[in-house]
All heavy atoms as a GROMACS GRO file, in nm:
protein
  472
    1MET      N    1   0.085  -0.118   0.000
    1MET     CA    2   0.000   0.000   0.000
    1MET      C    3   0.089   0.123   0.000
    1MET      O    4   0.185   0.132   0.074
    1MET     CB    5  -0.091  -0.003   0.122
    1MET     CG    6  -0.179   0.117   0.136
    1MET     SD    7  -0.284   0.106   0.283
    1MET     CE    8  -0.409   0.218   0.233
    2SER      N    9   0.053   0.221  -0.082
    2SER     CA   10   0.131   0.344  -0.087
    2SER      C   11   0.064   0.452  -0.001
    2SER      O   12  -0.051   0.439   0.039
    2SER     CB   13   0.144   0.392  -0.231
    2SER     OG   14   0.016   0.424  -0.282
    3PHE      N   15   0.138   0.555   0.025
    3PHE     CA   16   0.090   0.667   0.106
    3PHE      C   17   0.112   0.794   0.024
    3PHE      O   18   0.221   0.817  -0.028
    3PHE     CB   19   0.166   0.672   0.239
    3PHE     CG   20   0.116   0.778   0.331
    3PHE    CD1   21  -0.001   0.760   0.401
    3PHE    CD2   22   0.186   0.896   0.346
    3PHE    CE1   23  -0.048   0.860   0.486
    3PHE    CE2   24   0.139   0.995   0.430
    3PHE     CZ   25   0.022   0.977   0.501
    4THR      N   26   0.009   0.877   0.010
    4THR     CA   27   0.018   0.995  -0.076
    4THR      C   28  -0.019   1.123  -0.001
    4THR      O   29  -0.067   1.118   0.113
    4THR     CB   30  -0.080   0.980  -0.196
    4THR    OG1   31  -0.214   0.981  -0.145
    4THR    CG2   32  -0.054   0.853  -0.274
    5LYS      N   33   0.000   1.234  -0.068
    5LYS     CA   34  -0.040   1.363  -0.012
    5LYS      C   35  -0.190   1.365   0.014
    5LYS      O   36  -0.235   1.421   0.114
    5LYS     CB   37  -0.004   1.477  -0.109
    5LYS     CG   38   0.142   1.505  -0.119
    5LYS     CD   39   0.169   1.615  -0.219
    5LYS     CE   40   0.317   1.626  -0.243
    5LYS     NZ   41   0.351   1.719  -0.350
    6LEU      N   42  -0.266   1.306  -0.076
    6LEU     CA   43  -0.411   1.300  -0.057
    6LEU      C   44  -0.447   1.225   0.070
    6LEU      O   45  -0.535   1.269   0.146
    6LEU     CB   46  -0.478   1.235  -0.179
    6LEU     CG   47  -0.630   1.222  -0.171
    6LEU    CD1   48  -0.696   1.358  -0.157
    6LEU    CD2   49  -0.682   1.149  -0.294
    7ASP      N   50  -0.380   1.114   0.098
    7ASP     CA   51  -0.404   1.039   0.221
    7ASP      C   52  -0.379   1.128   0.342
    7ASP      O   53  -0.457   1.128   0.438
    7ASP     CB   54  -0.312   0.916   0.229
    7ASP     CG   55  -0.340   0.814   0.121
    7ASP    OD1   56  -0.458   0.798   0.083
    7ASP    OD2   57  -0.243   0.751   0.076
    8TYR      N   58  -0.269   1.201   0.339
    8TYR     CA   59  -0.234   1.286   0.452
    8TYR      C   60  -0.336   1.399   0.469
    8TYR      O   61  -0.380   1.429   0.580
    8TYR     CB   62  -0.093   1.341   0.433
    8TYR     CG   63  -0.042   1.418   0.552
    8TYR    CD1   64  -0.029   1.355   0.676
    8TYR    CD2   65  -0.006   1.550   0.543
    8TYR    CE1   66   0.017   1.424   0.787
    8TYR    CE2   67   0.040   1.620   0.653
    8TYR     CZ   68   0.052   1.556   0.774
    8TYR     OH   69   0.098   1.626   0.883
    9CYS      N   70  -0.376   1.462   0.359
    9CYS     CA   71  -0.475   1.570   0.366
    9CYS      C   72  -0.608   1.520   0.419
    9CYS      O   73  -0.671   1.585   0.502
    9CYS     CB   74  -0.493   1.634   0.229
    9CYS     SG   75  -0.352   1.730   0.174
   10GLN      N   76  -0.650   1.404   0.372
   10GLN     CA   77  -0.776   1.347   0.421
   10GLN      C   78  -0.768   1.317   0.570
   10GLN      O   79  -0.865   1.336   0.643
   10GLN     CB   80  -0.811   1.222   0.342
   10GLN     CG   81  -0.854   1.251   0.202
   10GLN     CD   82  -0.879   1.126   0.120
   10GLN    OE1   83  -0.828   1.019   0.150
   10GLN    NE2   84  -0.957   1.141   0.015
   11TYR      N   85  -0.655   1.271   0.615
   11TYR     CA   86  -0.638   1.244   0.758
   11TYR      C   87  -0.649   1.374   0.838
   11TYR      O   88  -0.715   1.377   0.942
   11TYR     CB   89  -0.503   1.177   0.783
   11TYR     CG   90  -0.470   1.168   0.929
   11TYR    CD1   91  -0.539   1.081   1.012
   11TYR    CD2   92  -0.372   1.248   0.986
   11TYR    CE1   93  -0.512   1.074   1.148
   11TYR    CE2   94  -0.344   1.240   1.120
   11TYR     CZ   95  -0.414   1.154   1.201
   11TYR     OH   96  -0.387   1.147   1.334
   12LEU      N   97  -0.584   1.480   0.791
   12LEU     CA   98  -0.589   1.606   0.864
   12LEU      C   99  -0.732   1.660   0.873
   12LEU      O  100  -0.772   1.716   0.974
   12LEU     CB  101  -0.498   1.709   0.798
   12LEU     CG  102  -0.349   1.681   0.810
   12LEU    CD1  103  -0.271   1.786   0.732
   12LEU    CD2  104  -0.302   1.675   0.954
   13ILE      N  105  -0.809   1.640   0.768
   13ILE     CA  106  -0.948   1.685   0.768
   13ILE      C  107  -1.031   1.605   0.868
   13ILE      O  108  -1.113   1.659   0.942
   13ILE     CB  109  -1.011   1.672   0.628
   13ILE    CG1  110  -0.949   1.774   0.535
   13ILE    CG2  111  -1.162   1.689   0.633
   13ILE    CD1  112  -0.986   1.753   0.390
   14SER      N  113  -1.008   1.475   0.872
   14SER     CA  114  -1.092   1.389   0.955
   14SER      C  115  -1.048   1.381   1.101
   14SER      O  116  -1.121   1.328   1.183
   14SER     CB  117  -1.096   1.248   0.896
   14SER     OG  118  -0.967   1.189   0.902
   15SER      N  119  -0.931   1.434   1.134
   15SER     CA  120  -0.880   1.427   1.272
   15SER      C  121  -0.846   1.566   1.323
   15SER      O  122  -0.730   1.605   1.326
   15SER     CB  123  -0.755   1.339   1.277
   15SER     OG  124  -0.784   1.209   1.236
   16PRO      N  125  -0.946   1.641   1.364
   16PRO     CA  126  -0.920   1.778   1.407
   16PRO      C  127  -0.846   1.790   1.541
   16PRO      O  128  -0.796   1.897   1.572
   16PRO     CB  129  -1.059   1.839   1.417
   16PRO     CG  130  -1.149   1.724   1.444
   16PRO     CD  131  -1.086   1.607   1.372
   17ILE      N  132  -0.838   1.682   1.618
   17ILE     CA  133  -0.775   1.691   1.749
   17ILE      C  134  -0.643   1.615   1.755
   17ILE      O  135  -0.540   1.672   1.785
   17ILE     CB  136  -0.871   1.641   1.860
   17ILE    CG1  137  -0.993   1.731   1.864
   17ILE    CG2  138  -0.802   1.638   1.994
   17ILE    CD1  139  -1.104   1.683   1.953
   18ASN      N  140  -0.646   1.486   1.726
   18ASN     CA  141  -0.526   1.403   1.735
   18ASN      C  142  -0.472   1.378   1.596
   18ASN      O  143  -0.514   1.287   1.527
   18ASN     CB  144  -0.558   1.271   1.805
   18ASN     CG  145  -0.434   1.187   1.832
   18ASN    OD1  146  -0.323   1.226   1.799
   18ASN    ND2  147  -0.453   1.072   1.892
   19TYR      N  148  -0.376   1.459   1.553
   19TYR     CA  149  -0.322   1.447   1.419
   19TYR      C  150  -0.174   1.410   1.421
   19TYR      O  151  -0.092   1.469   1.353
   19TYR     CB  152  -0.346   1.574   1.338
   19TYR     CG  153  -0.322   1.702   1.414
   19TYR    CD1  154  -0.195   1.754   1.429
   19TYR    CD2  155  -0.429   1.768   1.471
   19TYR    CE1  156  -0.175   1.871   1.498
   19TYR    CE2  157  -0.408   1.884   1.542
   19TYR     CZ  158  -0.280   1.936   1.555
   19TYR     OH  159  -0.261   2.051   1.624
   20THR      N  160  -0.142   1.309   1.501
   20THR     CA  161  -0.004   1.262   1.509
   20THR      C  162   0.019   1.152   1.406
   20THR      O  163  -0.073   1.086   1.359
   20THR     CB  164   0.027   1.205   1.648
   20THR    OG1  165  -0.057   1.091   1.671
   20THR    CG2  166   0.004   1.310   1.757
   21VAL      N  167   0.146   1.134   1.371
   21VAL     CA  168   0.183   1.029   1.277
   21VAL      C  169   0.148   0.891   1.334
   21VAL      O  170   0.103   0.802   1.262
   21VAL     CB  171   0.333   1.040   1.242
   21VAL    CG1  172   0.378   0.924   1.156
   21VAL    CG2  173   0.361   1.171   1.172
   22THR      N  174   0.166   0.874   1.463
   22THR     CA  175   0.134   0.746   1.527
   22THR      C  176  -0.016   0.718   1.517
   22THR      O  177  -0.056   0.605   1.486
   22THR     CB  178   0.178   0.748   1.674
   22THR    OG1  179   0.317   0.779   1.680
   22THR    CG2  180   0.154   0.614   1.740
   23ASN      N  181  -0.099   0.817   1.542
   23ASN     CA  182  -0.243   0.798   1.531
   23ASN      C  183  -0.283   0.765   1.387
   23ASN      O  184  -0.366   0.678   1.364
   23ASN     CB  185  -0.317   0.923   1.579
   23ASN     CG  186  -0.466   0.903   1.582
   23ASN    OD1  187  -0.516   0.804   1.633
   23ASN    ND2  188  -0.538   0.998   1.526
   24LEU      N  189  -0.223   0.833   1.292
   24LEU     CA  190  -0.252   0.804   1.152
   24LEU      C  191  -0.215   0.660   1.118
   24LEU      O  192  -0.294   0.588   1.057
   24LEU     CB  193  -0.176   0.901   1.061
   24LEU     CG  194  -0.182   0.874   0.911
   24LEU    CD1  195  -0.325   0.865   0.861
   24LEU    CD2  196  -0.104   0.982   0.837
   25ALA      N  197  -0.097   0.616   1.158
   25ALA     CA  198  -0.053   0.478   1.130
   25ALA      C  199  -0.146   0.376   1.196
   25ALA      O  200  -0.168   0.268   1.139
   25ALA     CB  201   0.090   0.458   1.178
   26ASP      N  202  -0.200   0.410   1.312
   26ASP     CA  203  -0.293   0.319   1.379
   26ASP      C  204  -0.419   0.296   1.297
   26ASP      O  205  -0.486   0.194   1.314
   26ASP     CB  206  -0.332   0.373   1.516
   26ASP     CG  207  -0.221   0.362   1.619
   26ASP    OD1  208  -0.125   0.287   1.595
   26ASP    OD2  209  -0.232   0.431   1.723
   27HIS      N  210  -0.453   0.388   1.209
   27HIS     CA  211  -0.575   0.378   1.130
   27HIS      C  212  -0.551   0.330   0.987
   27HIS      O  213  -0.646   0.325   0.907
   27HIS     CB  214  -0.648   0.513   1.129
   27HIS     CG  215  -0.703   0.548   1.263
   27HIS    ND1  216  -0.632   0.618   1.357
   27HIS    CD2  217  -0.822   0.518   1.320
   27HIS    CE1  218  -0.704   0.631   1.465
   27HIS    NE2  219  -0.821   0.572   1.446
   28LEU      N  220  -0.428   0.298   0.952
   28LEU     CA  221  -0.396   0.249   0.818
   28LEU      C  222  -0.336   0.110   0.828
   28LEU      O  223  -0.237   0.090   0.899
   28LEU     CB  224  -0.296   0.342   0.749
   28LEU     CG  225  -0.342   0.483   0.719
   28LEU    CD1  226  -0.227   0.566   0.664
   28LEU    CD2  227  -0.458   0.482   0.621
   29ASP      N  228  -0.395   0.016   0.758
   29ASP     CA  229  -0.340  -0.119   0.756
   29ASP      C  230  -0.215  -0.123   0.667
   29ASP      O  231  -0.216  -0.074   0.554
   29ASP     CB  232  -0.444  -0.217   0.699
   29ASP     CG  233  -0.562  -0.236   0.792
   29ASP    OD1  234  -0.543  -0.222   0.914
   29ASP    OD2  235  -0.672  -0.264   0.742
   30GLY      N  236  -0.110  -0.180   0.721
   30GLY     CA  237   0.012  -0.200   0.643
   30GLY      C  238   0.101  -0.079   0.631
   30GLY      O  239   0.198  -0.082   0.556
   31ILE      N  240   0.072   0.029   0.703
   31ILE     CA  241   0.155   0.150   0.699
   31ILE      C  242   0.203   0.178   0.841
   31ILE      O  243   0.124   0.196   0.932
   31ILE     CB  244   0.078   0.272   0.646
   31ILE    CG1  245   0.018   0.246   0.509
   31ILE    CG2  246   0.166   0.394   0.646
   31ILE    CD1  247   0.113   0.254   0.395
   32SER      N  248   0.335   0.184   0.858
   32SER     CA  249   0.390   0.212   0.991
   32SER      C  250   0.411   0.362   1.009
   32SER      O  251   0.418   0.437   0.911
   32SER     CB  252   0.525   0.140   1.009
   32SER     OG  253   0.622   0.200   0.926
   33HIS      N  254   0.423   0.404   1.134
   33HIS     CA  255   0.446   0.547   1.159
   33HIS      C  256   0.584   0.588   1.107
   33HIS      O  257   0.602   0.701   1.064
   33HIS     CB  258   0.428   0.581   1.307
   33HIS     CG  259   0.540   0.538   1.395
   33HIS    ND1  260   0.556   0.409   1.437
   33HIS    CD2  261   0.643   0.608   1.447
   33HIS    CE1  262   0.664   0.401   1.514
   33HIS    NE2  263   0.717   0.520   1.520
   34ASP      N  264   0.680   0.495   1.104
   34ASP     CA  265   0.812   0.526   1.049
   34ASP      C  266   0.803   0.556   0.900
   34ASP      O  267   0.868   0.648   0.850
   34ASP     CB  268   0.909   0.410   1.071
   34ASP     CG  269   0.949   0.393   1.216
   34ASP    OD1  270   0.951   0.494   1.289
   34ASP    OD2  271   0.976   0.279   1.256
   35ARG      N  272   0.722   0.480   0.830
   35ARG     CA  273   0.706   0.501   0.685
   35ARG      C  274   0.642   0.637   0.658
   35ARG      O  275   0.684   0.711   0.568
   35ARG     CB  276   0.621   0.390   0.627
   35ARG     CG  277   0.603   0.398   0.478
   35ARG     CD  278   0.533   0.275   0.427
   35ARG     NE  279   0.508   0.286   0.286
   35ARG     CZ  280   0.442   0.197   0.217
   35ARG    NH1  281   0.395   0.089   0.276
   35ARG    NH2  282   0.422   0.214   0.089
   36ILE      N  283   0.540   0.672   0.735
   36ILE     CA  284   0.475   0.802   0.718
   36ILE      C  285   0.572   0.915   0.752
   36ILE      O  286   0.580   1.015   0.681
   36ILE     CB  287   0.349   0.812   0.805
   36ILE    CG1  288   0.248   0.706   0.762
   36ILE    CG2  289   0.288   0.952   0.798
   36ILE    CD1  290   0.134   0.687   0.860
   37ASN      N  291   0.648   0.897   0.858
   37ASN     CA  292   0.745   0.997   0.900
   37ASN      C  293   0.850   1.020   0.790
   37ASN      O  294   0.884   1.135   0.758
   37ASN     CB  295   0.812   0.955   1.030
   37ASN     CG  296   0.884   1.069   1.096
   37ASN    OD1  297   0.850   1.185   1.077
   37ASN    ND2  298   0.986   1.036   1.173
   38ARG      N  299   0.902   0.911   0.732
   38ARG     CA  300   0.999   0.924   0.622
   38ARG      C  301   0.937   0.996   0.503
   38ARG      O  302   1.001   1.081   0.440
   38ARG     CB  303   1.052   0.787   0.580
   38ARG     CG  304   1.155   0.729   0.673
   38ARG     CD  305   1.222   0.606   0.614
   38ARG     NE  306   1.127   0.499   0.585
   38ARG     CZ  307   1.090   0.405   0.671
   38ARG    NH1  308   1.142   0.404   0.792
   38ARG    NH2  309   1.004   0.312   0.635
   39TYR      N  310   0.813   0.963   0.472
   39TYR     CA  311   0.743   1.028   0.361
   39TYR      C  312   0.733   1.179   0.386
   39TYR      O  313   0.763   1.260   0.298
   39TYR     CB  314   0.604   0.968   0.343
   39TYR     CG  315   0.520   1.044   0.244
   39TYR    CD1  316   0.535   1.022   0.108
   39TYR    CD2  317   0.427   1.139   0.286
   39TYR    CE1  318   0.460   1.093   0.016
   39TYR    CE2  319   0.352   1.210   0.195
   39TYR     CZ  320   0.369   1.186   0.060
   39TYR     OH  321   0.294   1.258  -0.030
   40LEU      N  322   0.687   1.216   0.504
   40LEU     CA  323   0.668   1.358   0.534
   40LEU      C  324   0.800   1.435   0.537
   40LEU      O  325   0.804   1.551   0.498
   40LEU     CB  326   0.594   1.374   0.667
   40LEU     CG  327   0.449   1.327   0.666
   40LEU    CD1  328   0.391   1.335   0.806
   40LEU    CD2  329   0.366   1.406   0.567
   41ARG      N  330   0.908   1.372   0.582
   41ARG     CA  331   1.038   1.438   0.580
   41ARG      C  332   1.086   1.462   0.438
   41ARG      O  333   1.154   1.560   0.411
   41ARG     CB  334   1.142   1.355   0.654
   41ARG     CG  335   1.148   1.383   0.801
   41ARG     CD  336   1.267   1.316   0.859
   41ARG     NE  337   1.259   1.174   0.820
   41ARG     CZ  338   1.313   1.075   0.884
   41ARG    NH1  339   1.382   1.098   0.992
   41ARG    NH2  340   1.299   0.952   0.843
   42GLY      N  341   1.051   1.372   0.346
   42GLY     CA  342   1.097   1.383   0.208
   42GLY      C  343   1.011   1.471   0.120
   42GLY      O  344   1.053   1.511   0.012
   43GLU      N  345   0.890   1.503   0.163
   43GLU     CA  346   0.798   1.584   0.084
   43GLU      C  347   0.802   1.729   0.129
   43GLU      O  348   0.825   1.759   0.244
   43GLU     CB  349   0.655   1.534   0.100
   43GLU     CG  350   0.628   1.405   0.027
   43GLU     CD  351   0.634   1.421  -0.124
   43GLU    OE1  352   0.579   1.519  -0.178
   43GLU    OE2  353   0.695   1.334  -0.187
   44LYS      N  354   0.779   1.818   0.035
   44LYS     CA  355   0.768   1.960   0.068
   44LYS      C  356   0.619   1.993   0.080
   44LYS      O  357   0.553   2.026  -0.018
   44LYS     CB  358   0.832   2.044  -0.043
   44LYS     CG  359   0.819   2.191  -0.023
   44LYS     CD  360   0.952   2.252   0.002
   44LYS     CE  361   0.936   2.404   0.005
   44LYS     NZ  362   0.970   2.457   0.132
   45LEU      N  363   0.566   1.975   0.199
   45LEU     CA  364   0.424   2.001   0.224
   45LEU      C  365   0.410   2.133   0.298
   45LEU      O  366   0.422   2.141   0.419
   45LEU     CB  367   0.362   1.887   0.307
   45LEU     CG  368   0.357   1.752   0.240
   45LEU    CD1  369   0.308   1.646   0.337
   45LEU    CD2  370   0.267   1.757   0.119
   46THR      N  371   0.385   2.237   0.222
   46THR     CA  372   0.368   2.369   0.282
   46THR      C  373   0.223   2.386   0.327
   46THR      O  374   0.134   2.316   0.279
   46THR     CB  375   0.402   2.478   0.179
   46THR    OG1  376   0.308   2.468   0.070
   46THR    CG2  377   0.544   2.464   0.127
   47PRO      N  378   0.198   2.478   0.417
   47PRO     CA  379   0.060   2.505   0.456
   47PRO      C  380  -0.028   2.541   0.336
   47PRO      O  381  -0.143   2.500   0.327
   47PRO     CB  382   0.071   2.621   0.554
   47PRO     CG  383   0.208   2.608   0.611
   47PRO     CD  384   0.292   2.556   0.498
   48ARG      N  385   0.027   2.614   0.241
   48ARG     CA  386  -0.050   2.654   0.122
   48ARG      C  387  -0.088   2.531   0.039
   48ARG      O  388  -0.201   2.520  -0.010
   48ARG     CB  389   0.031   2.751   0.037
   48ARG     CG  390  -0.040   2.798  -0.086
   48ARG     CD  391  -0.163   2.875  -0.046
   48ARG     NE  392  -0.245   2.902  -0.162
   48ARG     CZ  393  -0.348   2.980  -0.159
   48ARG    NH1  394  -0.382   3.040  -0.047
   48ARG    NH2  395  -0.418   3.001  -0.265
   49LEU      N  396   0.005   2.438   0.021
   49LEU     CA  397  -0.023   2.316  -0.055
   49LEU      C  398  -0.133   2.234   0.013
   49LEU      O  399  -0.225   2.187  -0.053
   49LEU     CB  400   0.104   2.232  -0.069
   49LEU     CG  401   0.086   2.098  -0.141
   49LEU    CD1  402   0.045   2.119  -0.285
   49LEU    CD2  403   0.214   2.019  -0.133
   50LEU      N  404  -0.124   2.221   0.145
   50LEU     CA  405  -0.228   2.149   0.216
   50LEU      C  406  -0.364   2.219   0.203
   50LEU      O  407  -0.465   2.156   0.177
   50LEU     CB  408  -0.191   2.133   0.364
   50LEU     CG  409  -0.074   2.041   0.392
   50LEU    CD1  410  -0.038   2.047   0.539
   50LEU    CD2  411  -0.107   1.898   0.352
   51TRP      N  412  -0.363   2.352   0.216
   51TRP     CA  413  -0.488   2.426   0.205
   51TRP      C  414  -0.549   2.411   0.066
   51TRP      O  415  -0.670   2.392   0.051
   51TRP     CB  416  -0.467   2.573   0.237
   51TRP     CG  417  -0.591   2.654   0.216
   51TRP    CD1  418  -0.615   2.746   0.120
   51TRP    CD2  419  -0.712   2.645   0.292
   51TRP    NE1  420  -0.742   2.797   0.132
   51TRP    CE2  421  -0.804   2.736   0.237
   51TRP    CE3  422  -0.751   2.570   0.402
   51TRP    CZ2  423  -0.931   2.754   0.288
   51TRP    CZ3  424  -0.879   2.586   0.453
   51TRP    CH2  425  -0.967   2.677   0.396
   52ASP      N  426  -0.468   2.417  -0.038
   52ASP     CA  427  -0.517   2.402  -0.175
   52ASP      C  428  -0.583   2.266  -0.195
   52ASP      O  429  -0.677   2.253  -0.273
   52ASP     CB  430  -0.404   2.420  -0.276
   52ASP     CG  431  -0.358   2.564  -0.287
   52ASP    OD1  432  -0.432   2.654  -0.242
   52ASP    OD2  433  -0.248   2.586  -0.341
   53ASN      N  434  -0.536   2.164  -0.124
   53ASN     CA  435  -0.592   2.030  -0.136
   53ASN      C  436  -0.720   2.012  -0.055
   53ASN      O  437  -0.806   1.933  -0.094
   53ASN     CB  438  -0.490   1.925  -0.094
   53ASN     CG  439  -0.390   1.897  -0.201
   53ASN    OD1  440  -0.418   1.822  -0.294
   53ASN    ND2  441  -0.273   1.958  -0.193
   54VAL      N  442  -0.733   2.081   0.055
   54VAL     CA  443  -0.849   2.058   0.142
   54VAL      C  444  -0.956   2.166   0.133
   54VAL      O  445  -1.070   2.143   0.171
   54VAL     CB  446  -0.807   2.040   0.290
   54VAL    CG1  447  -0.712   1.925   0.305
   54VAL    CG2  448  -0.747   2.168   0.347
   55GLN      N  449  -0.925   2.282   0.082
   55GLN     CA  450  -1.017   2.395   0.080
   55GLN      C  451  -1.149   2.361   0.010
   55GLN      O  452  -1.255   2.397   0.062
   55GLN     CB  453  -0.950   2.515   0.015
   55GLN     CG  454  -1.026   2.644   0.028
   55GLN     CD  455  -1.123   2.665  -0.085
   55GLN    OE1  456  -1.106   2.614  -0.195
   55GLN    NE2  457  -1.227   2.740  -0.057
   56PRO      N  458  -1.150   2.291  -0.103
   56PRO     CA  459  -1.279   2.260  -0.166
   56PRO      C  460  -1.369   2.171  -0.081
   56PRO      O  461  -1.490   2.169  -0.100
   56PRO     CB  462  -1.240   2.189  -0.296
   56PRO     CG  463  -1.098   2.224  -0.321
   56PRO     CD  464  -1.039   2.247  -0.186
   57LEU      N  465  -1.310   2.098   0.011
   57LEU     CA  466  -1.388   2.006   0.094
   57LEU      C  467  -1.452   2.078   0.210
   57LEU      O  468  -1.542   2.034   0.272
   57LEU     CB  469  -1.299   1.892   0.144
   57LEU     CG  470  -1.230   1.814   0.032
   57LEU    CD1  471  -1.132   1.716   0.092
   57LEU    CD2  472  -1.332   1.741  -0.054
   0.00000   0.00000   0.00000
């Protein structure tokens, strides 16, 4: 299973209180918090990019 920017944006929308990498990994089968952490370190996710993805929702 892959992990994408869309997955991360959807998680942020659905978890207004607990938005930790560990909590996210707990809700995804086959994805560890280490994998998500490595992904986020390697991606340039600016607040503007996140907003552009979630604003229509």
